[in-house]
LOVEX-18226 format. One record per residue (C-alpha): residue in three letters; x, y, z. Coordinates in steps of 0.1 Angstrom, whole numbers, plus 5000, padded with zeros to 4 digits. Layout:
N
REC	res	X	Y	Z
REC	ALA	X	Y	Z .
...
//
This chain:
658
REC	res	X	Y	Z
REC	MET	7545	8933	9184 .
REC	SER	7564	8904	9169 .
REC	LYS	7565	8868	9182 .
REC	GLN	7593	8858	9205 .
REC	ILE	7622	8841	9187 .
REC	GLN	7649	8822	9206 .
REC	THR	7684	8834	9204 .
REC	THR	7697	8798	9202 .
REC	ILE	7691	8798	9164 .
REC	GLY	7654	8793	9167 .
REC	ILE	7651	8810	9132 .
REC	ARG	7659	8800	9097 .
REC	ASN	7687	8817	9078 .
REC	ALA	7673	8831	9046 .
REC	LEU	7704	8819	9028 .
REC	ARG	7693	8783	9034 .
REC	THR	7666	8765	9014 .
REC	THR	7640	8744	9032 .
REC	GLY	7660	8713	9023 .
REC	LYS	7677	8697	9053 .
REC	VAL	7715	8694	9051 .
REC	ARG	7720	8660	9068 .
REC	GLN	7754	8647	9077 .
REC	LEU	7752	8609	9076 .
REC	THR	7780	8584	9074 .
REC	PRO	7780	8554	9050 .
REC	GLU	7776	8532	9081 .
REC	GLN	7744	8550	9090 .
REC	LEU	7730	8545	9055 .
REC	GLU	7743	8508	9055 .
REC	ILE	7762	8515	9023 .
REC	PRO	7791	8490	9018 .
REC	ILE	7825	8505	9015 .
REC	ASP	7847	8494	8986 .
REC	GLY	7880	8482	8999 .
REC	ASP	7899	8489	8967 .
REC	ASP	7919	8521	8975 .
REC	LYS	7932	8523	8939 .
REC	ASP	7897	8528	8924 .
REC	GLU	7888	8553	8951 .
REC	GLU	7920	8573	8945 .
REC	GLN	7914	8573	8907 .
REC	SER	7878	8585	8913 .
REC	ASP	7891	8613	8935 .
REC	ILE	7915	8624	8907 .
REC	ASP	7887	8624	8882 .
REC	ILE	7865	8645	8904 .
REC	TRP	7892	8672	8911 .
REC	GLY	7903	8672	8874 .
REC	GLU	7867	8679	8863 .
REC	LEU	7862	8706	8890 .
REC	TYR	7895	8722	8879 .
REC	GLU	7883	8725	8843 .
REC	TRP	7850	8741	8854 .
REC	ALA	7868	8766	8877 .
REC	ARG	7895	8774	8851 .
REC	THR	7868	8783	8825 .
REC	ALA	7852	8806	8851 .
REC	ALA	7886	8822	8859 .
REC	GLU	7889	8833	8822 .
REC	VAL	7861	8858	8829 .
REC	GLY	7870	8869	8864 .
REC	GLU	7902	8869	8884 .
REC	VAL	7890	8840	8904 .
REC	GLY	7870	8810	8892 .
REC	VAL	7853	8785	8915 .
REC	ALA	7835	8752	8908 .
REC	ALA	7814	8734	8935 .
REC	ARG	7803	8697	8934 .
REC	THR	7773	8683	8953 .
REC	GLU	7769	8648	8968 .
REC	ASP	7750	8637	8937 .
REC	GLY	7777	8648	8913 .
REC	HIS	7761	8681	8901 .
REC	ILE	7787	8709	8894 .
REC	SER	7782	8747	8892 .
REC	SER	7808	8773	8886 .
REC	ALA	7810	8811	8892 .
REC	PHE	7833	8841	8890 .
REC	PRO	7832	8873	8911 .
REC	ILE	7804	8898	8902 .
REC	ARG	7798	8933	8913 .
REC	GLU	7764	8949	8918 .
REC	GLY	7769	8984	8904 .
REC	ARG	7801	8997	8920 .
REC	SER	7795	8987	8956 .
REC	HIS	7791	8951	8970 .
REC	GLU	7811	8924	8953 .
REC	ILE	7798	8888	8954 .
REC	HIS	7827	8865	8957 .
REC	ALA	7831	8835	8934 .
REC	LEU	7833	8810	8963 .
REC	GLU	7801	8820	8979 .
REC	LEU	7782	8822	8946 .
REC	ALA	7794	8788	8933 .
REC	VAL	7786	8770	8965 .
REC	TRP	7752	8787	8967 .
REC	LYS	7744	8779	8931 .
REC	ALA	7754	8742	8934 .
REC	TYR	7732	8737	8965 .
REC	SER	7702	8757	8954 .
REC	GLU	7699	8740	8920 .
REC	ARG	7697	8705	8936 .
REC	GLU	7691	8712	8973 .
REC	VAL	7719	8687	8979 .
REC	PRO	7749	8694	9001 .
REC	VAL	7782	8705	8985 .
REC	THR	7811	8681	8990 .
REC	GLU	7841	8694	8970 .
REC	VAL	7850	8729	8959 .
REC	ALA	7879	8738	8935 .
REC	ILE	7893	8774	8933 .
REC	VAL	7914	8786	8904 .
REC	THR	7934	8818	8911 .
REC	ASP	7970	8830	8905 .
REC	ASN	7969	8846	8939 .
REC	ARG	7990	8822	8961 .
REC	ASP	7979	8840	8992 .
REC	PHE	7942	8835	8985 .
REC	SER	7921	8830	9016 .
REC	PRO	7883	8830	9017 .
REC	CYS	7866	8857	9037 .
REC	GLY	7844	8851	9067 .
REC	ARG	7813	8855	9045 .
REC	CYS	7825	8828	9021 .
REC	ARG	7834	8804	9049 .
REC	GLN	7800	8808	9064 .
REC	VAL	7783	8800	9030 .
REC	VAL	7805	8769	9027 .
REC	SER	7793	8759	9062 .
REC	ASP	7757	8766	9053 .
REC	TYR	7755	8745	9022 .
REC	SER	7780	8717	9027 .
REC	SER	7785	8686	9046 .
REC	GLY	7821	8692	9055 .
REC	ALA	7831	8702	9020 .
REC	GLU	7868	8700	9011 .
REC	VAL	7880	8732	8994 .
REC	ARG	7912	8731	8973 .
REC	SER	7930	8758	8953 .
REC	ALA	7952	8758	8922 .
REC	ASP	7967	8782	8897 .
REC	ARG	7955	8786	8861 .
REC	GLN	7981	8761	8849 .
REC	GLY	7966	8735	8873 .
REC	ASP	7997	8735	8895 .
REC	ASN	8003	8744	8932 .
REC	TRP	7973	8726	8946 .
REC	HIS	7967	8731	8983 .
REC	HIS	7939	8728	9008 .
REC	VAL	7920	8760	9015 .
REC	LEU	7895	8745	9038 .
REC	PRO	7904	8709	9047 .
REC	GLU	7874	8688	9057 .
REC	GLU	7885	8688	9093 .
REC	GLU	7888	8726	9094 .
REC	THR	7856	8735	9076 .
REC	PRO	7834	8752	9102 .
REC	GLN	7802	8733	9107 .
REC	ARG	7773	8746	9127 .
REC	PRO	7739	8731	9136 .
REC	GLU	7711	8734	9112 .
REC	PRO	7686	8758	9128 .
REC	SER	7650	8749	9133 .
REC	THR	7625	8767	9112 .
REC	VAL	7603	8774	9142 .
REC	PRO	7610	8780	9179 .
REC	ALA	7608	8749	9202 .
REC	GLU	7577	8762	9221 .
REC	GLU	7558	8768	9188 .
REC	ALA	7567	8733	9176 .
REC	ILE	7551	8719	9208 .
REC	GLU	7520	8739	9203 .
REC	ASP	7517	8726	9168 .
REC	GLY	7518	8691	9180 .
REC	SER	7551	8682	9162 .
REC	ASP	7578	8660	9177 .
REC	THR	7601	8683	9198 .
REC	GLU	7631	8661	9193 .
REC	GLU	7629	8664	9155 .
REC	SER	7620	8701	9155 .
REC	VAL	7649	8712	9176 .
REC	ASN	7683	8704	9162 .
REC	THR	7701	8679	9184 .
REC	ASP	7732	8673	9163 .
REC	THR	7764	8673	9183 .
REC	THR	7786	8704	9181 .
REC	PRO	7821	8699	9167 .
REC	GLU	7848	8700	9194 .
REC	GLY	7860	8734	9203 .
REC	GLN	7829	8753	9190 .
REC	SER	7801	8769	9210 .
REC	GLU	7769	8750	9212 .
REC	GLN	7751	8783	9204 .
REC	LEU	7757	8809	9177 .
REC	GLU	7748	8843	9191 .
REC	VAL	7722	8863	9173 .
REC	GLU	7721	8901	9172 .
REC	TYR	7693	8923	9162 .
REC	ILE	7700	8951	9137 .
REC	ARG	7678	8982	9131 .
REC	PHE	7681	9009	9105 .
REC	GLU	7657	9039	9102 .
REC	THR	7628	9018	9090 .
REC	PRO	7605	9002	9116 .
REC	VAL	7618	8967	9108 .
REC	TYR	7647	8948	9125 .
REC	HIS	7671	8923	9110 .
REC	TYR	7690	8893	9122 .
REC	LYS	7727	8887	9120 .
REC	TYR	7753	8864	9137 .
REC	LYS	7778	8881	9159 .
REC	ASP	7811	8889	9143 .
REC	LEU	7796	8886	9108 .
REC	HIS	7789	8918	9087 .
REC	THR	7759	8905	9068 .
REC	THR	7723	8901	9079 .
REC	PHE	7703	8869	9073 .
REC	CYS	7687	8886	9043 .
REC	ASN	7722	8891	9028 .
REC	ARG	7725	8928	9034 .
REC	ASP	7761	8939	9037 .
REC	LEU	7765	8961	9068 .
REC	LYS	7800	8975	9060 .
REC	GLY	7799	9013	9059 .
REC	LEU	7763	9015	9070 .
REC	GLU	7749	9032	9101 .
REC	PHE	7727	9010	9123 .
REC	ARG	7718	9001	9159 .
REC	ARG	7724	8967	9173 .
REC	SER	7710	8949	9204 .
REC	ASN	7712	8915	9220 .
REC	GLN	7675	8918	9229 .
REC	GLU	7647	8914	9204 .
REC	PRO	7628	8946	9199 .
REC	ASP	7592	8943	9212 .
REC	LEU	7575	8970	9191 .
REC	LEU	7590	8962	9157 .
REC	ASP	7584	8935	9131 .
REC	PRO	7612	8913	9119 .
REC	CYS	7625	8914	9083 .
REC	LYS	7605	8887	9064 .
REC	SER	7636	8878	9043 .
REC	CYS	7656	8873	9075 .
REC	THR	7630	8849	9089 .
REC	GLY	7626	8831	9057 .
REC	GLU	7589	8842	9052 .
REC	SER	7598	8857	9018 .
REC	ARG	7624	8842	8995 .
REC	VAL	7654	8863	8983 .
REC	GLN	7660	8860	8946 .
REC	THR	7694	8848	8934 .
REC	ILE	7715	8871	8913 .
REC	GLU	7709	8849	8883 .
REC	GLU	7671	8851	8888 .
REC	GLN	7673	8889	8892 .
REC	MET	7693	8892	8860 .
REC	GLU	7668	8869	8841 .
REC	ASP	7640	8892	8852 .
REC	LEU	7660	8923	8841 .
REC	ARG	7667	8906	8807 .
REC	SER	7629	8899	8803 .
REC	GLU	7622	8936	8811 .
REC	ILE	7648	8947	8785 .
REC	ARG	7632	8924	8759 .
REC	GLU	7598	8940	8765 .
REC	GLN	7615	8973	8753 .
REC	VAL	7639	8957	8727 .
REC	PRO	7623	8927	8709 .
REC	GLU	7656	8918	8693 .
REC	VAL	7668	8906	8728 .
REC	THR	7663	8869	8734 .
REC	VAL	7656	8853	8767 .
REC	ASP	7666	8817	8761 .
REC	GLY	7703	8820	8766 .
REC	LEU	7723	8803	8794 .
REC	ASP	7738	8836	8807 .
REC	PRO	7713	8863	8812 .
REC	GLY	7740	8890	8812 .
REC	HIS	7754	8880	8778 .
REC	PHE	7742	8900	8747 .
REC	ASP	7754	8893	8711 .
REC	ALA	7763	8920	8686 .
REC	GLU	7728	8923	8671 .
REC	GLU	7712	8926	8706 .
REC	LEU	7737	8952	8717 .
REC	GLY	7731	8973	8685 .
REC	ALA	7693	8971	8691 .
REC	ILE	7698	8982	8727 .
REC	LEU	7719	9011	8716 .
REC	ASP	7693	9022	8691 .
REC	ALA	7666	9020	8718 .
REC	ILE	7683	9045	8741 .
REC	PRO	7668	9080	8735 .
REC	THR	7701	9098	8727 .
REC	GLU	7722	9106	8697 .
REC	PHE	7755	9088	8689 .
REC	HIS	7780	9099	8663 .
REC	LYS	7783	9074	8634 .
REC	PHE	7808	9047	8640 .
REC	GLU	7817	9012	8628 .
REC	ARG	7796	8989	8649 .
REC	SER	7812	8959	8668 .
REC	PRO	7806	8946	8703 .
REC	GLU	7837	8965	8714 .
REC	THR	7827	8998	8700 .
REC	ILE	7791	8995	8711 .
REC	ARG	7802	8987	8746 .
REC	PHE	7825	9017	8746 .
REC	LYS	7797	9040	8734 .
REC	LEU	7773	9026	8761 .
REC	SER	7800	9032	8788 .
REC	ARG	7802	9068	8776 .
REC	ALA	7765	9074	8773 .
REC	VAL	7750	9055	8803 .
REC	GLU	7758	9060	8839 .
REC	GLU	7770	9028	8858 .
REC	ILE	7780	9009	8826 .
REC	ASN	7817	9003	8824 .
REC	ASP	7838	8997	8793 .
REC	SER	7853	8962	8789 .
REC	GLU	7877	8953	8761 .
REC	THR	7880	8917	8773 .
REC	ALA	7843	8909	8777 .
REC	PRO	7823	8935	8758 .
REC	LYS	7792	8913	8755 .
REC	SER	7789	8905	8793 .
REC	PHE	7771	8928	8817 .
REC	GLU	7767	8926	8854 .
REC	LYS	7734	8930	8872 .
REC	GLY	7740	8967	8881 .
REC	GLU	7749	8974	8844 .
REC	MET	7717	8957	8832 .
REC	GLU	7697	8979	8856 .
REC	ALA	7714	9010	8842 .
REC	MET	7708	8997	8807 .
REC	LEU	7670	8993	8813 .
REC	ALA	7669	9027	8830 .
REC	ALA	7686	9043	8800 .
REC	ILE	7661	9027	8776 .
REC	GLU	7634	9045	8797 .
REC	GLY	7654	9077	8795 .
REC	VAL	7670	9077	8829 .
REC	GLY	7707	9079	8838 .
REC	ILE	7718	9090	8803 .
REC	VAL	7749	9111	8803 .
REC	PRO	7743	9144	8785 .
REC	ARG	7759	9153	8752 .
REC	SER	7757	9190	8758 .
REC	PRO	7787	9210	8771 .
REC	HIS	7791	9215	8808 .
REC	LEU	7812	9240	8828 .
REC	PHE	7836	9223	8852 .
REC	VAL	7847	9244	8882 .
REC	ILE	7875	9238	8907 .
REC	THR	7877	9259	8939 .
REC	GLU	7904	9271	8963 .
REC	SER	7896	9243	8987 .
REC	ASN	7900	9216	8960 .
REC	LYS	7863	9211	8954 .
REC	MET	7848	9204	8920 .
REC	LYS	7815	9203	8903 .
REC	ARG	7799	9206	8868 .
REC	VAL	7770	9228	8857 .
REC	SER	7752	9226	8823 .
REC	LEU	7760	9256	8801 .
REC	SER	7723	9255	8790 .
REC	GLU	7716	9272	8824 .
REC	PHE	7735	9303	8813 .
REC	GLN	7719	9325	8786 .
REC	THR	7742	9340	8759 .
REC	GLN	7746	9377	8765 .
REC	GLY	7766	9406	8750 .
REC	ARG	7801	9414	8762 .
REC	GLY	7805	9439	8790 .
REC	GLY	7779	9424	8814 .
REC	LYS	7785	9411	8850 .
REC	GLY	7774	9376	8841 .
REC	THR	7754	9350	8862 .
REC	ARG	7764	9334	8894 .
REC	VAL	7778	9299	8891 .
REC	THR	7791	9293	8926 .
REC	PRO	7776	9301	8960 .
REC	ALA	7781	9336	8974 .
REC	GLY	7798	9342	9007 .
REC	GLU	7813	9308	9009 .
REC	GLY	7849	9320	9012 .
REC	ASP	7859	9294	8987 .
REC	GLU	7868	9312	8954 .
REC	PRO	7870	9293	8921 .
REC	THR	7905	9289	8909 .
REC	SER	7901	9273	8875 .
REC	MET	7875	9261	8850 .
REC	PHE	7871	9243	8817 .
REC	VAL	7844	9233	8793 .
REC	ALA	7838	9196	8784 .
REC	ILE	7811	9171	8775 .
REC	PRO	7804	9147	8804 .
REC	ARG	7807	9117	8780 .
REC	ASP	7843	9125	8775 .
REC	HIS	7871	9114	8797 .
REC	VAL	7890	9141	8815 .
REC	LEU	7926	9144	8825 .
REC	LEU	7934	9162	8857 .
REC	PHE	7969	9175	8861 .
REC	THR	7982	9184	8896 .
REC	ASP	8008	9207	8912 .
REC	HIS	8028	9175	8920 .
REC	GLY	8032	9167	8883 .
REC	ASN	8007	9138	8884 .
REC	VAL	7978	9131	8861 .
REC	TYR	7945	9114	8869 .
REC	LYS	7919	9101	8845 .
REC	LEU	7881	9099	8850 .
REC	ASN	7848	9101	8831 .
REC	GLY	7834	9135	8829 .
REC	CYS	7801	9122	8843 .
REC	GLU	7819	9111	8875 .
REC	ILE	7822	9148	8884 .
REC	PRO	7789	9155	8903 .
REC	HIS	7764	9176	8885 .
REC	MET	7752	9204	8909 .
REC	THR	7732	9235	8910 .
REC	THR	7747	9270	8910 .
REC	SER	7740	9272	8947 .
REC	GLU	7761	9242	8956 .
REC	GLY	7797	9244	8964 .
REC	GLY	7811	9212	8949 .
REC	THR	7825	9178	8960 .
REC	PRO	7860	9174	8975 .
REC	LEU	7883	9161	8948 .
REC	THR	7897	9137	8974 .
REC	GLU	7864	9118	8972 .
REC	ILE	7868	9114	8935 .
REC	ILE	7906	9108	8929 .
REC	PRO	7933	9097	8954 .
REC	LEU	7952	9130	8958 .
REC	ASP	7982	9131	8981 .
REC	GLU	7981	9154	9011 .
REC	GLY	7985	9190	8999 .
REC	GLU	7981	9180	8963 .
REC	SER	7957	9201	8942 .
REC	VAL	7945	9201	8905 .
REC	GLU	7960	9229	8884 .
REC	VAL	7949	9221	8849 .
REC	ALA	7923	9199	8833 .
REC	ILE	7917	9188	8797 .
REC	PRO	7890	9167	8780 .
REC	MET	7899	9137	8759 .
REC	THR	7877	9141	8728 .
REC	ASP	7872	9117	8698 .
REC	ASP	7897	9138	8678 .
REC	ASP	7929	9122	8667 .
REC	HIS	7957	9133	8689 .
REC	GLU	7994	9125	8685 .
REC	PHE	8010	9144	8714 .
REC	LEU	8002	9161	8746 .
REC	ALA	8021	9194	8751 .
REC	ILE	8027	9207	8786 .
REC	VAL	8041	9242	8795 .
REC	THR	8053	9255	8829 .
REC	ARG	8054	9289	8846 .
REC	LYS	8091	9293	8839 .
REC	GLY	8086	9288	8802 .
REC	TYR	8096	9251	8798 .
REC	ILE	8076	9230	8773 .
REC	LYS	8076	9193	8764 .
REC	ARG	8057	9170	8741 .
REC	THR	8048	9134	8750 .
REC	LYS	8032	9108	8729 .
REC	ALA	7994	9107	8735 .
REC	GLU	7995	9069	8738 .
REC	GLU	8015	9072	8770 .
REC	PHE	7983	9086	8786 .
REC	ASP	7960	9058	8774 .
REC	ASN	7963	9036	8804 .
REC	ILE	7963	9058	8835 .
REC	LEU	7961	9040	8868 .
REC	SER	7933	9048	8892 .
REC	THR	7961	9061	8915 .
REC	GLY	7974	9084	8888 .
REC	ILE	8007	9085	8869 .
REC	ILE	8036	9110	8866 .
REC	ALA	8030	9135	8838 .
REC	ILE	8060	9159	8842 .
REC	ASP	8089	9165	8865 .
REC	LEU	8082	9200	8879 .
REC	GLU	8112	9204	8902 .
REC	ASP	8108	9239	8915 .
REC	ASP	8085	9249	8887 .
REC	GLU	8046	9251	8883 .
REC	LEU	8022	9237	8858 .
REC	ARG	8005	9263	8836 .
REC	ASP	7987	9247	8806 .
REC	VAL	7982	9214	8787 .
REC	LYS	7971	9210	8751 .
REC	TRP	7966	9182	8725 .
REC	THR	7985	9185	8692 .
REC	ASP	7985	9165	8660 .
REC	GLY	8022	9167	8653 .
REC	ASN	8019	9193	8626 .
REC	SER	8008	9224	8645 .
REC	ASP	8023	9256	8657 .
REC	ILE	8023	9265	8693 .
REC	ILE	8018	9300	8709 .
REC	ILE	8029	9306	8745 .
REC	GLY	8017	9337	8763 .
REC	SER	8031	9354	8795 .
REC	ARG	8015	9375	8822 .
REC	GLY	8035	9405	8808 .
REC	GLY	8017	9403	8775 .
REC	GLN	8044	9386	8755 .
REC	THR	8037	9357	8730 .
REC	ILE	8060	9335	8710 .
REC	ARG	8049	9312	8681 .
REC	PHE	8070	9282	8668 .
REC	ASP	8066	9249	8651 .
REC	GLU	8059	9221	8675 .
REC	SER	8085	9200	8658 .
REC	GLN	8111	9222	8675 .
REC	VAL	8101	9204	8707 .
REC	ARG	8113	9168	8705 .
REC	PRO	8091	9140	8719 .
REC	MET	8100	9132	8755 .
REC	GLY	8089	9107	8782 .
REC	ARG	8064	9115	8809 .
REC	THR	8091	9121	8836 .
REC	ALA	8111	9147	8816 .
REC	ARG	8110	9184	8825 .
REC	GLY	8111	9198	8790 .
REC	VAL	8130	9224	8770 .
REC	LYS	8130	9262	8770 .
REC	GLY	8099	9275	8751 .
REC	ILE	8101	9312	8759 .
REC	ASP	8127	9335	8774 .
REC	LEU	8110	9355	8802 .
REC	THR	8120	9387	8817 .
REC	SER	8125	9390	8855 .
REC	GLY	8091	9387	8873 .
REC	ASP	8072	9374	8843 .
REC	GLY	8057	9340	8840 .
REC	VAL	8038	9318	8815 .
REC	THR	8000	9320	8818 .
REC	GLY	7988	9298	8789 .
REC	MET	7994	9281	8756 .
REC	SER	7975	9278	8723 .
REC	VAL	7977	9254	8693 .
REC	ILE	7974	9267	8657 .
REC	ASP	7968	9248	8625 .
REC	PRO	7990	9267	8600 .
REC	GLU	7968	9255	8571 .
REC	GLU	7936	9271	8585 .
REC	GLU	7926	9307	8590 .
REC	SER	7921	9315	8627 .
REC	GLN	7925	9342	8653 .
REC	ILE	7941	9344	8687 .
REC	LEU	7919	9356	8715 .
REC	SER	7937	9372	8745 .
REC	VAL	7919	9380	8778 .
REC	THR	7933	9399	8807 .
REC	LYS	7929	9398	8845 .
REC	ASN	7906	9428	8846 .
REC	GLY	7882	9415	8820 .
REC	TYR	7895	9430	8788 .
REC	GLY	7904	9412	8756 .
REC	LYS	7908	9412	8718 .
REC	ARG	7910	9391	8687 .
REC	THR	7940	9392	8664 .
REC	ASP	7946	9373	8632 .
REC	ALA	7970	9344	8638 .
REC	ASP	7991	9355	8608 .
REC	ASP	8001	9386	8628 .
REC	TYR	8021	9363	8651 .
REC	ARG	8051	9354	8628 .
REC	PRO	8068	9320	8636 .
REC	GLN	8101	9322	8655 .
REC	SER	8126	9299	8669 .
REC	ARG	8118	9283	8702 .
REC	GLY	8133	9299	8733 .
REC	GLY	8131	9336	8722 .
REC	ARG	8114	9365	8739 .
REC	GLY	8086	9367	8713 .
REC	LEU	8064	9396	8704 .
REC	LYS	8041	9419	8723 .
REC	ASP	8005	9406	8722 .
REC	ILE	7984	9430	8743 .
REC	ALA	7990	9461	8763 .
REC	ILE	7995	9454	8800 .
REC	ASP	7986	9484	8822 .
REC	GLU	7965	9494	8852 .
REC	ARG	7933	9491	8832 .
REC	ASN	7939	9457	8816 .
REC	GLY	7959	9440	8843 .
REC	SER	7981	9410	8834 .
REC	LEU	7974	9385	8806 .
REC	VAL	7953	9355	8818 .
REC	ASP	7954	9332	8787 .
REC	VAL	7956	9330	8749 .
REC	GLU	7935	9307	8728 .
REC	THR	7928	9299	8691 .
REC	VAL	7892	9308	8681 .
REC	THR	7869	9313	8652 .
REC	GLU	7839	9337	8649 .
REC	GLU	7814	9309	8652 .
REC	GLU	7825	9299	8686 .
REC	HIS	7814	9311	8720 .
REC	LEU	7834	9322	8750 .
REC	VAL	7828	9316	8788 .
REC	VAL	7846	9337	8813 .
REC	LEU	7846	9331	8851 .
REC	ASN	7856	9356	8877 .
REC	SER	7869	9352	8913 .
REC	ASP	7835	9361	8927 .
REC	GLY	7819	9331	8910 .
REC	HIS	7801	9349	8881 .
REC	LEU	7802	9336	8846 .
REC	ILE	7796	9354	8813 .
REC	HIS	7786	9334	8782 .
REC	THR	7792	9355	8751 .
REC	PRO	7798	9350	8713 .
REC	VAL	7834	9354	8701 .
REC	SER	7821	9375	8672 .
REC	GLY	7811	9402	8697 .
REC	ILE	7847	9408	8706 .
REC	SER	7865	9433	8684 .
REC	SER	7893	9422	8661 .
REC	MET	7924	9443	8662 .
REC	GLY	7962	9441	8658 .
REC	ARG	7989	9431	8683 .
REC	ASN	8000	9454	8711 .
REC	THR	7966	9470	8715 .
REC	LYS	7945	9474	8747 .
REC	GLY	7913	9455	8736 .
REC	VAL	7877	9460	8747 .
REC	ILE	7858	9451	8778 .
REC	ILE	7845	9415	8779 .
REC	MET	7833	9412	8815 .
REC	ASN	7824	9440	8839 .
REC	LEU	7841	9433	8873 .
REC	ASN	7838	9447	8908 .
REC	ASP	7868	9464	8922 .
REC	ASP	7880	9433	8941 .
REC	ASP	7872	9408	8914 .
REC	SER	7894	9394	8887 .
REC	VAL	7892	9369	8858 .
REC	ILE	7904	9335	8870 .
REC	GLY	7898	9315	8838 .
REC	TRP	7880	9312	8805 .
REC	ASP	7874	9287	8778 .
REC	ILE	7859	9282	8743 .
REC	VAL	7827	9264	8736 .
REC	PRO	7833	9245	8703 .
REC	VAL	7808	9250	8675 .
REC	SER	7798	9213	8673 .
REC	THR	7786	9213	8709 .
REC	GLU	7772	9248	8712 .
REC	VAL	7738	9249	8730 .
REC	SER	7710	9269	8715 .
//
């Protein structure tokens, strides 16, 4: 059972240090006041000018820069930081906290530099200003040093009594002077004499303290989005959090980052620990860290920018940064240390990505599926009896970015590793939890962004329209997505990268294919619909598209709905003019069913085929017979009567698993 603690702030907030923040006037200290207003005004200008320079420098790193000055003239600055991808520590609270903790002297002036004219400190920041200041004046300006205004004028800065470190009755038992132990400062006009304390409990047998109307505990735990129980009465059978009561000290972010850097140095001796910023690593240190991570990287020209990019691709929770490639946040340093120890490394092996009818998505390592000969039933990859059939699939490496194209004509970009890795018995994660899809919007086609050089992105629709758009137009995709194509009353069918010198083959459900030079499709903007690529007969529709390098020997693999397919030399598909009806590719009858897709292949590659029941077959391309056009093909996957092939893809030679 814990000791009784008064609800009238008879506890010490862990955010405070043991140093007393006293509010004394010059008269109380018997300090003479200089009557020269001119000198005082000049001094004030110098103070705010210096604070502005500190805050402006910090704003070059983050969107907001803050500098705080204590009574003895000490200045600290800060910019916003994020721990991992969750809680953001605001620049204002961090700068004020740093300034006070470094000297244990109250903060008197705070300068904020931001281009956001509507900037207003959150309740958490206001509370920190109250905790560590003696009526601090907070001013804001833009990056040019203009538009100065008061954010928290001295008369509006909320002040609250400094809590006693022990309850009043305990102070009496210890023999201390009650009047000094219990705060007797007068409360500012209009404020309550007491700040109400609430007791917060999670699943663990410990309770925490928080002030009513604030969303953070005394131990600095953010409560937003968390489930907990609250009470106005102190629990009798539980112990209080030692960090909330001040019995244990909470490390600052800088101290935690310094400890992380020391741990990294134990693994990577090239890392130094005597720098001013523990999250800053020079090029040599970054290279040594990259080499210490137990995974392979393709050879590349090393620079801080390229190393940071490779780290963001290979390590979970490390983000790419073109503006500050040498600076890492606390969560990224934790991920870096874990990666050196072999944890949280994004795999290089190919994964199968599956999308279901209810718009759920997951990835499974292809190493879980043994290679087998054609004609088998395959291995289950999605749960049985879920009533949520797979609708599409593709193969990619989790380190690559992936473009997701929807039936609304939009495209979204995300890291492959952001798609949850799950077992074959798990159904997947709703895509709405990964990307901000509109209501009723679903993903139709996905394509990985590899390290290969791409000039264009070719898009084909069900009605046979095709367009090419410069690849660079998809480099900077907003988190909310961008428009990729105007579908009007059409439907998206396939997307492929091209190098500007390739041939394109379009296939239809009726077994027709047409081959033409991609230059016959002029480059267009993202919002364009496209031009006619193939002339379709009534009832027919495009199913897929393939890209051919006319300078290389290759074959076209065709797979049908009922699990049959064949390989045919690409030379058998003579080039034609765009917009024609094309040539017969494969026989479409009751046995074969309609054409599902066409793809360019080589004998060294492997094929993965997924059916509507959630079974996958992984088989070598070389095991599929090579024959001419307009033939029936051979069985690739043995299906039950009600099943059908919903998609297939090629596993490139360079990433094939053994």
